VOBA-1610 file (N, C-alpha, C; in pm, whole numbers, padded with zeros to 5 digits, always signed):
BEGIN
Met+22063+09655-01105Met+22117+09603-00980Met+22048+09673-00863Leu+21978+09599-00781Leu+21910+09653-00664Leu+22006+09661-00545Val+22002+09773-00474Val+22087+09792-00358Val+21996+09792-00235Asp+22036+09717-00134Asp+21962+09713-00009Asp+21963+09854+00053Pro+21845+09911+00084Pro+21839+10048+00137Pro+21918+10066+00267Leu+21914+09966+00356Leu+21988+09976+00481Leu+22138+09981+00453Arg+22183+09897+00363Arg+22325+09897+00327Arg+22363+10032+00265Lys+22276+10087+00183Lys+22303+10215+00117Lys+22322+10328+00219Ile+22231+10341+00316Ile+22245+10450+00414Ile+22365+10426+00506Arg+22397+10301+00533Arg+22516+10272+00613Arg+22644+10312+00540Val+22650+10283+00410Val+22767+10320+00331Val+22781+10472+00324Ile+22670+10542+00306Ile+22673+10688+00303Ile+22722+10742+00437Ala+22672+10685+00549Ala+22714+10729+00682Ala+22863+10701+00704Asp+22911+10587+00657Asp+23054+10557+00670Asp+23138+10659+00595Tyr+23095+10695+00476Tyr+23168+10794+00397Tyr+23162+10932+00461Gln+23044+10969+00510Gln+23022+11105+00561Gln+23079+11124+00702Phe+23063+11024+00790Phe+23099+11041+00931Phe+23220+10959+00974Gly+23266+10867+00891Gly+23383+10786+00926Gly+23351+10638+00922Arg+23453+10559+00895Arg+23438+10415+00881Arg+23378+10352+01007Gly+23279+10266+00989Gly+23216+10193+01098Gly+23098+10264+01163Val+23076+10391+01129Val+22968+10468+01191Val+22831+10421+01141Gly+22822+10382+01014Gly+22694+10344+00955Gly+22622+10233+01031Lys+22696+10131+01067Lys+22635+10018+01137Lys+22590+10056+01279Lys+22663+10146+01343Lys+22629+10189+01479Lys+22517+10293+01479Leu+22519+10380+01380Leu+22417+10485+01371Leu+22283+10427+01325Phe+22288+10330+01234Phe+22167+10270+01178Phe+22166+10119+01205Pro+22117+10076+01323Pro+22109+09933+01350Pro+22005+09868+01258Ser+21997+09738+01261Ser+21911+09665+01166Ser+21762+09689+01188Asp+21722+09746+01302Asp+21580+09768+01328Asp+21532+09909+01292Val+21609+09983+01210Val+21564+10114+01166Val+21453+10098+01062Glu+21369+10200+01053Glu+21264+10204+00951Glu+21304+10309+00849Ile+21291+10274+00723Ile+21330+10364+00616Ile+21204+10404+00539Ala+21183+10536+00527Ala+21068+10588+00452Ala+21114+10631+00314Phe+21033+10599+00215Phe+21065+10630+00075Phe+20971+10737+00023Ser+21017+10813-00074Ser+20936+10913-00140Ser+20827+10843-00221Lys+20704+10889-00210Lys+20594+10830-00286Lys+20610+10858-00435Arg+20664+10973-00468Arg+20676+11013-00608Arg+20795+10949-00678Thr+20912+10950-00612Thr+21033+10901-00679Thr+21075+10761-00636Gly+21029+10716-00520Gly+21067+10585-00469Gly+21205+10584-00404Arg+21266+10699-00386Arg+21399+10708-00324Arg+21388+10719-00173Ile+21498+10688-00106Ile+21503+10697+00041Ile+21489+10844+00081Arg+21401+10871+00178Arg+21381+11008+00226Arg+21422+11023+00372His+21364+10939+00461His+21386+10954+00605His+21424+10820+00667Val+21497+10828+00780Val+21535+10709+00854Val+21488+10728+00998Tyr+21412+10629+01048Tyr+21355+10635+01182Tyr+21411+10522+01268Leu+21425+10548+01397Leu+21462+10446+01495Leu+21371+10468+01615Asp+21299+10365+01653Asp+21202+10375+01764Asp+21102+10489+01741Arg+21056+10501+01617Arg+20958+10601+01575Arg+21006+10745+01585Lys+21137+10764+01597Lys+21195+10898+01599Lys+21283+10912+01476Met+21264+11022+01402Met+21347+11044+01284Met+21489+11075+01329Ile+21586+11005+01270Ile+21725+11032+01305Ile+21804+11094+01189Ala+21752+11079+01068Ala+21823+11138+00954Ala+21732+11150+00833Thr+21769+11239+00744Thr+21703+11256+00615Thr+21811+11247+00508Leu+21781+11178+00402Leu+21875+11171+00290Leu+21846+11288+00197Arg+21941+11380+00185Arg+21922+11499+00103Arg+21925+11463-00045Pro+21822+11497-00121Pro+21821+11463-00262Pro+21919+11546-00345Thr+21959+11661-00295Thr+22045+11749-00373Thr+22189+11698-00383Asn+22240+11640-00272Asn+22379+11595-00275Asn+22398+11449-00231Gly+22291+11383-00187Gly+22300+11243-00149Gly+22358+11218-00012Phe+22381+11323+00067Phe+22433+11306+00202Phe+22320+11305+00303Leu+22354+11265+00425Leu+22256+11258+00533Leu+22251+11391+00609Ala+22132+11434+00643Ala+22111+11549+00730Ala+22057+11492+00861Leu+22130+11511+00969Leu+22091+11455+01098Leu+21985+11540+01167Thr+21902+11473+01245Thr+21810+11542+01336Thr+21880+11552+01471Ile+21814+11614+01568Ile+21870+11623+01703Ile+21896+11482+01757Glu+21800+11393+01738Glu+21815+11254+01785Glu+21932+11186+01715Gly+21948+11211+01586Gly+22061+11156+01511Gly+22193+11210+01562Gly+22196+11337+01599Gly+22316+11398+01657Gly+22353+11334+01789Arg+22252+11306+01871Arg+22278+11238+01999Arg+22337+11099+01976Arg+22282+11027+01878Arg+22335+10894+01846Arg+22478+10901+01794Leu+22506+11002+01712Leu+22641+11018+01657Leu+22744+11041+01768Leu+22706+11115+01872Leu+22798+11143+01982Leu+22828+11021+02067Gln+22744+10920+02061Gln+22767+10798+02138Gln+22869+10706+02071Ile+22904+10735+01948Ile+22998+10652+01873Ile+23140+10705+01896Lys+23227+10617+01942Lys+23365+10656+01971Lys+23453+10623+01851Pro+23552+10702+01817Pro+23585+10832+01873Pro+23484+10938+01828Ile+23458+11031+01915Ile+23361+11137+01886Ile+23421+11230+01781Arg+23343+11255+01676Arg+23385+11343+01567Arg+23276+11445+01537Leu+23314+11547+01464Leu+23220+11646+01408Leu+23134+11714+01515Trp+23198+11771+01615Trp+23128+11841+01722Trp+23187+11980+01740Val+23103+12070+01790Val+23145+12207+01821Val+23086+12241+01957Gln+23171+12287+02049Gln+23125+12323+02183Gln+23120+12475+02195Val+23012+12527+02254Val+22993+12673+02261Val+22980+12720+02406Glu+22999+12850+02425Glu+22984+12914+02556Glu+22840+12903+02604Asp+22823+12902+02734Asp+22689+12893+02792Asp+22603+13016+02761Glu+22665+13134+02749Glu+22586+13255+02722Glu+22522+13253+02583Ala+22579+13180+02489Ala+22523+13170+02354Ala+22435+13047+02337Ala+22440+12954+02433Ala+22371+12826+02421Ala+22220+12842+02401Lys+22158+12935+02471Lys+22013+12955+02461Lys+21972+12992+02318Phe+22046+13081+02256Phe+22013+13127+02121Phe+22037+13017+02017Ile+22143+12941+02037Ile+22175+12832+01945Ile+22070+12722+01957Ala+22024+12694+02078Ala+21919+12594+02098Ala+21789+12636+02031Glu+21770+12767+02012Glu+21651+12818+01942Glu+21668+12818+01791Gly+21786+12777+01742Gly+21807+12766+01598Gly+21887+12877+01535Arg+21950+12962+01617Arg+22033+13070+01563Arg+22171+13016+01524Ser+22238+13081+01433Ser+22371+13039+01387Ser+22475+13049+01498Val+22581+12968+01486Val+22693+12971+01580Val+22799+13063+01524Phe+22837+13163+01602Phe+22944+13254+01561Phe+23075+13205+01620Ala+23184+13226+01547Ala+23315+13175+01587Ala+23357+13224+01725Lys+23319+13347+01761Lys+23361+13401+01891Lys+23299+13327+02009His+23189+13252+01986His+23123+13179+02094His+23171+13035+02107Val+23258+12990+02019Val+23307+12852+02023Val+23420+12840+02124Thr+23408+12742+02215Thr+23513+12719+02314Thr+23605+12605+02270Asp+23554+12509+02194Asp+23634+12397+02147Asp+23561+12329+02032Cys+23634+12255+01949Cys+23571+12182+01841Cys+23663+12073+01788Asp+23608+11985+01710Asp+23685+11882+01641Asp+23763+11952+01530Glu+23896+11941+01533Glu+23977+12011+01433Glu+23969+11945+01296Gly+23907+11827+01288Gly+23893+11758+01160Gly+23771+11801+01080Ile+23696+11896+01130Ile+23577+11945+01059Ile+23618+12015+00931Arg+23544+11986+00824Arg+23565+12054+00695Arg+23441+12139+00665Pro+23456+12244+00588Pro+23339+12326+00553Pro+23232+12244+00483Gly+23106+12263+00524Gly+22994+12193+00463Gly+22957+12062+00530Glu+23032+12021+00632Glu+23003+11894+00699Glu+22894+11910+00805Glu+22823+11801+00830Glu+22725+11796+00938Glu+22798+11800+01071Val+22756+11887+01162Val+22817+11894+01294Val+22709+11897+01401Val+22749+11855+01521Val+22661+11856+01638Val+22713+11965+01731Ile+22623+12053+01776Ile+22660+12163+01863Ile+22631+12123+02007Leu+22731+12143+02096Leu+22720+12105+02236Leu+22737+12226+02326Asn+22676+12217+02445Asn+22703+12320+02545Asn+22823+12276+02629Cys+22857+12351+02733Cys+22975+12318+02814Cys+22958+12188+02892Lys+22835+12144+02911Lys+22807+12017+02981Lys+22799+11901+02883Thr+22837+11922+02758Thr+22833+11826+02646Thr+22692+11773+02619Glu+22593+11859+02637Glu+22455+11826+02598Glu+22431+11881+02458Val+22356+11808+02378Val+22329+11851+02240Val+22236+11972+02240Leu+22278+12077+02170Leu+22196+12197+02155Leu+22132+12205+02017Ala+22206+12160+01915Ala+22158+12176+01778Ala+22242+12090+01683Val+22193+12083+01559Val+22268+12021+01450Val+22268+12119+01333Gly+22375+12115+01254Gly+22383+12206+01141Gly+22500+12173+01051Arg+22532+12266+00962Arg+22642+12249+00866Arg+22750+12351+00895Ser+22873+12305+00899Ser+22985+12396+00925Ser+23008+12487+00804Val+23046+12608+00833Val+23080+12705+00730Val+23232+12711+00717Leu+23301+12687+00827Leu+23447+12694+00833Leu+23506+12558+00868Ala+23635+12543+00844Ala+23708+12424+00888Ala+23730+12433+01039Gly+23756+12320+01103Gly+23774+12317+01249Gly+23883+12410+01298Lys+23997+12411+01232Lys+24107+12500+01272Lys+24069+12646+01255Glu+23993+12676+01150Glu+23949+12814+01127Glu+23849+12858+01234Ile+23761+12765+01273Ile+23663+12798+01377Ile+23733+12843+01504Met+23842+12774+01539Met+23915+12807+01661Met+23999+12934+01644Ala+24047+12960+01523Ala+24134+13075+01499Ala+24055+13205+01483Phe+23938+13199+01420Phe+23862+13321+01392Phe+23790+13370+01517Arg+23771+13499+01526Arg+23697+13560+01638Arg+23571+13630+01590Gln+23542+13622+01460Gln+23419+13681+01409Gln+23370+13599+01291Gly+23241+13616+01261Gly+23182+13545+01149Gly+23109+13419+01191Val+23025+13369+01101Val+22946+13249+01127Val+23035+13126+01111Ala+23030+13039+01210Ala+23107+12914+01207Ala+23020+12797+01162Val+22893+12796+01210Val+22800+12687+01178Val+22662+12745+01153Arg+22600+12702+01045Arg+22459+12737+01020Arg+22373+12626+01077Ile+22287+12663+01168Ile+22204+12565+01238Ile+22084+12527+01152Arg+22056+12397+01146Arg+21937+12348+01077Arg+21825+12329+01178Arg+21857+12276+01293Arg+21754+12249+01394Arg+21815+12261+01533Gly+21749+12339+01620Gly+21789+12350+01760Gly+21692+12274+01847Val+21735+12237+01967Val+21648+12158+02055Val+21525+12235+02100Asp+21535+12367+02110Asp+21421+12449+02155Asp+21357+12526+02041Glu+21384+12489+01917Glu+21338+12568+01804Glu+21186+12578+01795Gly+21114+12475+01830Gly+20969+12478+01823Gly+20906+12565+01928Arg+20983+12605+02028Arg+20928+12682+02141Arg+20952+12832+02128Arg+21003+12875+02013Arg+21041+13015+01997Arg+20920+13108+01986Gly+20804+13057+01956Gly+20687+13142+01946Gly+20677+13212+01813Lys+20701+13140+01706Lys+20691+13200+01573Lys+20546+13230+01540Val+20523+13335+01464Val+20390+13370+01418Val+20367+13297+01286Lys+20259+13224+01277Lys+20228+13153+01154Lys+20188+13254+01047Lys+20211+13219+00921Lys+20179+13310+00810Lys+20032+13346+00809Glu+19945+13249+00840Glu+19801+13278+00840Glu+19770+13384+00944Asn+19832+13371+01062Asn+19809+13469+01167Asn+19865+13605+01128Leu+19980+13606+01062Leu+20041+13730+01021Leu+19952+13803+00920Lys+19896+13730+00824Lys+19806+13791+00727Lys+19683+13848+00796Thr+19632+13776+00893Thr+19515+13823+00966Thr+19548+13952+01040Ile+19664+13957+01102Ile+19705+14077+01175Ile+19719+14193+01078Val+19787+14171+00966Val+19806+14278+00867Val+19671+14323+00813Arg+19584+14228+00778Arg+19452+14264+00728Arg+19374+14343+00832Gly+19383+14302+00956Gly+19312+14371+01064Gly+19356+14516+01076Glu+19488+14541+01063Glu+19539+14677+01069Glu+19490+14759+00951Arg+19489+14698+00834Arg+19443+14771+00715Arg+19295+14803+00725Val+19218+14709+00775Val+19075+14733+00791Val+19054+14847+00890Ala+19129+14849+01000Ala+19116+14953+01100Ala+19155+15089+01040Gln+19260+15091+00958Gln+19301+15215+00893Gln+19196+15265+00797Arg+19134+15174+00720Arg+19030+15213+00625Arg+18909+15269+00699Asp+18872+15205+00809Asp+18758+15251+00887Asp+18782+15394+00937Gln+18904+15421+00983Gln+18935+15554+01033Gln+18931+15657+00919Ser+18980+15621+00801Ser+18983+15717+00690Ser+18842+15744+00635Thr+18753+15648+00642Thr+18617+15670+00594Thr+18534+15749+00693Arg+18574+15745+00819Arg+18501+15821+00920Arg+18530+15969+00911Asn+18647+16005+00866Asn+18686+16146+00861Asn+18621+16220+00750
//
């Protein structure tokens, strides 16, 4: 029995995010990319922007920043966490959300669910997976509340590529060897 891929991702979205979300999150003009090796659904694009990935490990959707923005446009708004402005910069860079920085959240959040992180102006900062339930996030004052998968400024953090790191390490070792052979 063949299942229409669009219908499949819509049903998964309805189950994961709530009834009726699938059709709004994934309109009929989405593009679906399949794995070359397995033939399974991998990514979902809208207007050439990736909005979700279908996780092969558990069959659920992992949202991108763009997917998080689309999810917030669907009423009633669900699965959101709002954080203090002082922590917003770090969260936008991809750092985890600690419970003490949360100002408000959807109390219907369950551990392991996809959530969208917002600043005080309700702008999307990041997307990730909740570690705690919504009520626990509000009650706790310490510990990780959400593990971030992608922040809006994550690419701008200035990470050192592994190739560059090896070059730097090799350069230091070469300099050390040169000094030891000179003595």
